[in-house]
N, C-alpha and C positions, 0 to 999 in steps of 0.2 A: 227493318230494312232487309232487302234481299241479299243473298250471298254475293251476287255480282256487284251490288252497291258497296258492300263491305270491302271488296277487293279494290274498287276505285279509290276509296278513302285511304286504304293502306298504300296504294301506289302514289297518291298525290303528296306533294311536299308542302309542309308548313314551315315557314321561316320565323324564327324569333330574332328580332333586330333590336339591338340596344344602341342608343344614340346619346353621346355625351357632348357637353359644351353649354352654350347659352341657348337652351331649347325649352325652357319653362317661362311662361308669361310672354311669349313672343308670337303666339298664333301657330305654334308648331303642330300641336295635336289636331286643330282644325285643318291645317294644311295636309297632314297625313291622311285624315279622313277623306278629304277631297280627292287625293291622289289614289287612294284605295278604291274609291267609288268609280273614278275614271277608268281604272283597269279591271273593274268587276271582281275585286278581291273581297274575301271575308276575313274576319278576325277582329282585332281591337287595337287601340292605342291608349296609353295611360302615362301619366307622370310617375316616376319612381325615384328613389333616392339617388340613382346614378344618372338621371336625366329623363329620357323617354324610352319606354319599352313598347315595341310594336310586334304583333304576331299577324302574319298574313298567309293566306292560302288561296290557290287559284291557278289559272293557266298563264297569267301574265306577271308573275312575281319578278321576273328578271327585268321587265320594263319598268316596274315600280322602283326597283333598286337602282336602276340607272338614273331615273328622274329625281329620286329623293334628295341627293345633295345639290342638284343643279337648279332646282326651282324653289328652294326653301324661302320662307318669309324674310323680309328685309332686315329684321333685327336678329334673326337666328344666326348662331355661329356653331356649325357642326365641327367638332374637334376630333372626334373619334367615333367609329362605328364597329360593332361586332355582329356577325351573322351566324346563326346556328340552325341547322336543319333539325326539325322535330316531327313527330308523328302528326298527321292530319287529324282534325277533329270533326270535319264535316260541318263547319259553322255555316249558318244561313245568311248572315249579314255582317256588317262592319260597325263597330261601336266605339265611343269614347268612354272608357271606364274611369271609375273613381281612382284617385291617386293611391299608390302603394306606399307603405311606410317602411322604415329601415334606416340604416346608417347612410348619411347623405354624402354623395360625391359629385353632385351637380352644383349649379349656382343660379342666383337670381340675375336677370339682365339689368343693365343700367337704365336710368331714366332717359327718355328721348323726347324730342320736340314733337309738336303736333304735326301729323302727316297732312298731305295736301287734300286727301279725301275728307278728312275731318274738318279742315279749314273750309272746304267748299260747303259742307253741311252747316258749319258755324254761321256762315253769312247767307244761307239760303232761307228766305222767309217761309218756304214750304216745308222745311225740315223740322222735325220735332226737337232737334238740337239747336235751333236758331238762337244765336247769341248766348248759348249756354257755356259758362266758363270752365266746365269740367268735362267737356267732350273728350273722348278717347276711344281707341279701338285696339285690336291685337297688334297693330303696327306702330303704335305710338303711346305716349303718356307716361305717367309715373310707374315705376317698378320698385327699385331698391328703396326709395324713400317711404313707400307705403307698405313694404313687406316686413313681417315680423319673423317669419321662419319659412323653411321649405317643408313640403312642396309648395310651389307658388299656386295656391288655391285661394279663392275669395275668403274663406274662413280664416286664413292665415295673414290677412292684410287689413289695413285700416278700413276697407270697404265692408267688412263684416257687420258694421253698424247700420248699413243701409240695405234694407230688403228691396229686391228688384220689383218694380211694377210689372204689370202684365206685358207691356210692350218691350221692356228691357229683357224680361225673361224669355220672351219669344225670340228676340235677336240672339240672345245668349245660347239658345238651344237650336238655332237654325244653321245647319252646315253651310248654307249658301251665303251667310252673312259674315263680314269681316269682324264682327263682334261675337262670333261663335266662340264661347268659352273665353271671352275677354273679361278677366277677373275684375277690372276696375270700371266696368260699364256702369253708366249712370245717366240720368236725364233730369230735366227740371221737375218732373213729377215725383221722383224717388231718390234723387241724389243729393250731394252736398250743395250748400247755398252760401252766398256771400253775405257778410254783415251789412254791406253798403253797395249801392248800385254802381255800375261802371260810369254812368253820367256824373255821379258825385266825385269819383276818382279823377276823371278827365277835367272837370270844372276846377278842382283844387289845384291840379298841376298847372293848368292854363292861367290861373290867377296868381301863380308864384308861390304856392304853398308846398309843403313837404308831406308826402303820403307814404305811409308804411303799409305794405301789402304782404299777405302770406303767400309766398311763392311755392315752388315745388319742393325745395329742400330746406326752406326756412324763410323768415321775414326779410323783405328788401325795403330799402328807402328810395323813393323816386322824387325827382323834381325836374323842372325845365332846365336843360343843359345850356340854353342860350341866355338864361336869366342870371346875371352875375350876382344880384342881390340874393336870389333864392339859393344859389350854390354856396355863397359865403355864409348864409344863415345855416345851411345844413352843416357846414364845417364847424361853426361855432357850437351848434346844438350837439353834434356828435363828438366834439372835442378832437377833431382831426385836422390839424393845422395845415399840413402840406401834402400828405399822402394822396396820390391821385385817385380820382373816381373813374369808374367805367361808365360808358354811355351805351344806350340802346337805341337802335334805329329800326324803322318798320321793315325795310326791304334792302337786300344786298345792293340793288341798283343805286341806292342813296349813299353808299360808302364814299364815293368820289367827292361828295359835297364836303366831307369833313376830314378825310384821310386818304393817303395813297395806299393801294392794296395790290399785291401781286396775285397771280393766278392761284398760287399755293395758299396765300393768306385768305383769299375769297373762299377757296374750298374748305378751309378750316372753319371759317365763319358760318358757312351754310351746312356744315355737317350736322347729323342728327343729334349730336351731343350739345350743340349750341354753346360753345365756350366763349369766354371773352378772349379776343385776339388783339394783341398789341400791334398797332399800325402807326406809320409815320403821320403825324398830325398836320393838318393844314392851318391850325391855329385860328380857327374861326368860331370856336365855342367860347363860352364864358371863360375868362382867364383862370378862374379859380378851379376849373375842372381838373387840370393836370399842371400845376404851376411849375415852371422852370424845366419842363420835360419836352422832348421832341416826339414822344410816342404817346398815343392815347389808346386805352382799352375799349374795344367796340364789340358789341354783341347784337344778335338778332333776337326777336321774341322767342321765348322758350315755351311758354304755356299759353293756352287759349285766352287767359285773362290778359296777358300782354297784348295779344292781337286785338282784343276788344278795346283796350285802352287806346291804342293807336287808331283804331277804326273811329272811335268817338272823337278823338282829338282832330283827326284829319277831316271830319265832317263838321267841325265846330266853326269853320269859317276863318275869320280875320286873323286869329292868333297864328295860324299856320299857312296863311295865304302866301307869305313871302318865301318861306323856306320849309323843307321837310322837318317833321318833328324829330327832336333829339332829346332823350330823357336820361338824366343821371340815374343809374341803377347800381346801388351799392348795398352791400350786406348790412343788415340792421343790427350789428353787434357793437354796442357802445363800449368804448374803452378797451377794445381788443378781446372782449369776452366772446364765448361761443355764440353762434347764430341762434336767436330765439326761434323756437318752434311751437311752443305752447301759447294758446290764446291769452290766458291770464298773465303769463309771464311777459308777453309782448306788450300788453296794456301797461304793465308796471314799468318795464324797462324803456319803452319808447314814448311814454306819455310826455316827457319833456323834450323830445326830439321832433316828433311828427305832429302835424296839425290834424291829420286824419289817419286812423289806423283801421285797416280793412282786414278782417279775419274771415274764416269759414269753418265749417264743422267737420271737414275731413282731416283726421289727425296726420301729422307727419311723424312717422315712427323712427326714422333715421335722418338726422340733419345732414345736409350736404351743401356746401357753399358752391358758387359758380366756379368752374374750372377756368384757368387762365393759361393761354398758350401764346407762343410767338413762333415765327419762322426764323431760325438762327442757323447760319452756315448752310442754308439751302434746304433744311428739313425742320419739321415741327419740334418744338421744345416746350415741355411743361414748365410753367412757373408755379402753378398750383393745380394739383390733380384731385378732382372731386366729382361733382355732379356730372353725369353723362359718360364718365369713364370708370367709375367705381360701381360694382366690384369686378370689372373685367380683369382677369389674371395676367401676369407676366410669365411667359413660358420659360422654364429653366432648362439647362442643358441635360439634366437628368433628374430622376426621382430622388427626393430627399426626405429625411425623417420630418415629422411635424414640428415646426419651430414657431415660436412667437418672438418677434423682435419689436422692441418698444421705442425705438427712435431716440431723438434728442430732446432738447428743452425748447427750441424755437421751431416754428413751422412743422410741428410734430405730425407724424403719421405712425401707424403700426403696420407690421406685416405678419401674415400668417401663411405658412407653406402647407400645401397638401399635394403629395405626390410630386409631379414635375411642374407645379404651378405655385406662383407666389402672388398672394392677394394683398396688395398695398391698400390700406384704408384711405378713406377720404381725408382731406386736409383737416387736422384737428386744431392747429394753431399753437400758440405759446402756452406753456404749462406754468405760468406765473400767477395764476389766480385759482381760487377754489373751484370756480365754475369750469375753468379749463381742465383741471384735473378730473373733475366729475365726468366731463365729456370724454376724456381720455379713457377712463375706466369703462364707461358705457360703450365706447367704440370697440374696445378689446372684447368684452363679453358678447356683444352682438355679432362681431365678425367670427369669433370662435363658434358661436351657436349656429349661425346660418351655414357655416362650412362643416359643422359637426367634427371639429378638430380638438384633440386634447394634446397640447404640445409636450414633447419630452424635454425640452430645454427652452429657456428664455434668454435671448440675446439683448444686451444693453450697452450703453456707452460706458467708456472707461471712467468718466467723471464720477467721483464718489458722491456728489451732492446734488444730483438731478432728481426731480420728481419721478421720472421714468426709472432711474436706477433704484430708487427706494421701493417702487412698485415691484420690480423684479426681485429684489432682496427679500421682500415680505411674502413672496409667493410660495416659498418653500420648495421650489423646483430647482433642478440643476440649472446653472447659469454659465453663460459665456460672455465675458466683457470684451468689447471690440473697440479699438482705438478709433476716434472720430474720423480722421482722414483716411484711414484704411477702409472704413465703412463706405465713405464717399467713392473711393476707387472701386471697391467690390461691387457696388450697385451697378456700375457701368459694365464691369466684367460679367456680372450675372445676367443682365438683360441681353448682352451680345453673345452669351454662351462661349466665352473665351476659355481656353485651356492652356496650361503652360505659363511660364513667367511673363509678366506684363508690367510695363512702366506705368506709373500713375502720377499725373500732374494735378495736384489738388490745391486750388486757390480759394480761400474763403476768409471769413472774418475772425473766427475763433474756433478752436477745438482743443480739448484737454490732451496734452501730449503724453507719450509713454514715460517721459521724464518728469511729468507734472507741470511742464511749462505751457506757455501760451503759443500754440502752433497755429499756422494759417497759410503758409506758403510752402508746400511740401512736395518733394520729388521722391517717390517711393518705388521700390521694386517689389511687386506682389507675386507670390507663388504659393498656390494652395491656400491654406488658412493663415499663412504668416506673411510678414512684410519686412523689408529693410529700408531704413531711411537713408536714401542716397544723397540727399541734399536738402537745403531749406533756404529761405530768404534770410538775408543778414538781419540779426535781431536789432530792433529799434526800441528805444524807451517808450513806455506808455504812461506819461505823466498824469497822475490822478487815477490810474487803474482803469476801471470800467467807464469812468467819465470820459476818457479819451475816445471811446467808441461813439459817444453822443456829441462830442465837441471836437470836430476835426481840427480846429485851430491848435489844440493841444498836440496832435500828432505833427502838425506843421512846425510847432515850436521844437519838438524833439529833433526834427530834421535840421533846423537851424543850429541846434546844439551840436549834433553830430558833425556838421560841416565847420565847426569852430566859429560860428557866427551867432552865438547865444545872446550877445549884447544887442542884437537887432529885434529880439522877440517883443520887448516892450513897445518899440516904435511900430512894428508891423501889426501888432494885435492890441493896440492901445484901448480899443473899445471893450475888450474883455476884462472884467473886474479882477481876475486872478492872474493876469499876465505877468505882473512884476514878481509875485510870489512863485509862480511857476518857473520863471527864469532862474531864481535862486535854487529851487529844488533840483533842477536839471544839472546844476553844478555839483550836487552832492552824489557820492557813490551809492550804488545799490538801486533799488526800485525795480518795478516790474518791466520786463521787456517782452516783445512779441515778434514772431516771424510772420505775422499776418499780412497777406496781400491786400485784404480789404482795408486795413489801416493805412497802407501806402496810398490807396486811391483817395482815402479821406484827406491825407496830408497834401496830396497834389491839388485836390479841390480847394482846400483852404489857402494854399500858397498862391493859387491863381485867382483868388477872390470869388470863387463860384459858390462856396458854402463853408461857413465857419462853424455853424451849429447845424444839427439835424434833428428833426422831430420824428423820423421813422427810420427803421433799419435800411441802409443802402441809399438814403436820400442824396448824400454828397456824391457818391459814385455815379448814381443815375443822372444827376444834373451835370456832372463832368462829362459823361458819355454824350449827353444831349448837345454839348458844345462842339463835338467833333464834326468837322466838315470833310477833312481829309487827314490821313495819318502820315506821319513822317518818322524816320528813324534817326536818332542822334548817334553819329559815329562815335564809337568807344563810349557809349552811354551807360555801360554796365561793366561789372567785373565779376569773374567767377574764380573762386579760390577754394580748393578742396571741397567742392560741391556746394559752397555757400555763394549765393547770388546777391550782389550788392548793386543798388541803384544810386550810389553817391554822385557819380558824374551827371546823371540825368537830373537829380534834384538840384545840383549846383546850377544847372542851366535854367530850371524853372524858377529859381529864386531871383534871377536877374530881373531888374526893374523894367526892361524893355520888351518883355514877352507878354502878349495878351492872352486872355482866357481861351479863345478859340484856337490860336496857334499852339498854346501850351497843352491843351487837351489832346489835340492831334498828335503832338510830339510824345506826350506821356503814353498814350495808347499804343502808338506804333513802336516805340522803343521798348515798352514793357513786353509786348507780344514777341518782338524779335529776340529779346533776351531770353524769354521762356523757351523759344524754339532752339536757340543755341544751347541752352542748359540741358534740354531733353536730348538733343542730338549727341551731346558729349556723353551723356549717360548711356545712350543706345550703343555708341561705339565701345564704351567700356564693358558693357554687359553682353553685347551681341543680341539684345532684345529690340525688335523693331516696332512692336505694338505699344501704343500709349493711350491710356484712357484719360479723358479730361473731365474733371468734375469739381464741385464746390460752387458756392453761391456767386463767385466772380464770373463764372461762365454764363450767368444770366445776361451779362454785358455782351450784346450782339457784336459790337465792334471787336472786342477782345477775342471772343470765341471764333469768329470768322478768320481773323488775322492769324491766330495760333494754329487753327486747323489747316489753313492754306500753307502756312510756313512749314508745318510738319510734313505735309505731302511733298512740298518742294524739296525737303531734306531727305526724302526717301523713306519716311516713316509712315505708319498706319495709325492715324489718330481716330479715336472713337469718342463721341459725345453721348450723353444720356438722351434717349428719345422716348422712353416709356415711363420714366419717373423724373422728377425735377432734379437739376444739378445741385440745388440748395439742400437744406436739411430735410426737406420733404422726401428726399430719396434715401436718407440714412438708414431707415429701418430695412429697406430691401437689401442693402449691403450687409447690415448686421446679420440678417437671416441667412444670407449666402455663406458668410464666414462661419457662422455657427454650424451650418449643415456640413461644411468642409471639415470643421473641427471634429465633429462627431465621426465623420468618415475616417479621419486620420488617427484620432485618439479617443475612441468611444468611452474609455474608462476615465478620461481626464476632462471633466466639464467645468472646471472652476477658474481657469486662468485667462489672462488677457490674450486677445488674438490680434 
């Protein structure tokens, strides 16, 4: 090169750009390639442990930098960028380089639904992807569930077993294709295959059979949601007596046939995550779909296979000639065990449940159940956070040390922190089986591996006999024990980035108290890593201990006893075999008591004849909520003394023989909410703290959450509900992680005590 040419290179600027966020596996490198080509720039782009690294040189680098964040692919999430000027190299072209290795600080994107362009190809007879159930591109398809590790390259995914055919390899290498470096690319010639045809699946569903299919994050069970016999048979086979099933419909336009949906609910339904969304039911499906409930979980097709099943059903003629297809779509996890993902495991576990089991040969590396959401108090609320949202992080107010938090015993999740991000795992479920504990272990190691995090401390529940606590204690690492309700409040504090003292109203079924008692209706003052118990619900006996949580009539009996009307227990609950003995036991001193809000909902449901027994957690409360048509407040329906909130006057009214279930449900909800607002407002005046976080499983009750939020606002308070994690125990690990991080900051040398 001439001397003048050397001078031009020295004068030209080369930029090194580092981009962090969800930028791997979402078509970001092809996007950068196209952008660089548009502006005539040279250099390269590659995945690296921090996300994506770009080097560009040329005369139009400023135009490139302006466009980069504005035109990024639909699934990309740019969270931070850094730009460094370096010496020009005189490169001749722009290329996509192989991924660089090192310590990881980026993440894998969540799984997303099939994009419209892929759907067009799926049903185009001239497309080589015509009716292919594994079609995907850089803008859609599986990510987290097929990824083993970062960087997100084909060799690190379940697709490494499938060598690309010439046509797929050509698209993969073509910068003009939306499958340019699409790691999960596949076609009928070289990709995964189903064990049974779509026609077989559709015919089985149409004839009233139960079908198990291998979905994106695990096996699902399908049947005709309008066929009462099929749904009842699914219940018997799955041993799921009352717990509601979700349903799937083909198009959002069909929602109005089965449910009422607001604009916000429709937006959730049609989002790329494709969650199950709770909607007010029109009660025109098989009664066994959601017995006794006013809401039904609805979802749209997530994967190409779902679209193909509906396509075949809708072209089958008479079966769907009257109404649109509605399919029950439920997790194929018998007896509350983790979702099956292995083909042999599915055949073994589902053989007595499904008439047809449809597998395929693409492995699921990370199981992930369907996410479940609702619109509560005007905004989205998670009930279960899993596929489509994991592993998207929750942004923290500041950078924290690496923490692993292991959650609780029910609706378990774990959380890993990295910098200013908290990664809450997918829903794991209950840790009361060996399979559940194995899934828990598997989730922890996978999450730490893909995030490349080695925690300095493990946060766990204060309860000494939880599987998660035993895991923490066996780890040999520094520990922070976090009280259950403090963790609930802290989860909301963490996601909203609150600083300073905050009130916490936590209403749930059970949590191990700092005094070893059964807590569940708590008013806390939270500041830093510590909390003070400002008040609690008045203790109520729990006759039979844990059995009272499964048999609401027992809690109702305790209410009779507290009101001095224990002699009425045998008459009111004559159908219960232990009613007479229970009446005698309640007259004896001692026995377990609880401050649980959840148990009060159970008592109200039993007193009003809504539910005396329950087959799943929250059944009585959900059925009580379903009876509400309008709320009312009983004047002087509660008492507050030294921070203790009692509902004796309210229950005295509910016991009256002349109150019906609908009126009683409205009165209970309205009075309970008004009392909670009064309780919080008094604490706010005492402490001078105006912010209150609302958490715990009772806030899944849409009526209660809305009434308490509106009441707090009217009282001049600032109420905050959880929006990025569930209010139930699925959010515990986030709160534990935040408290542990604060504990380290406040007392780095003391990592062993309860917080």
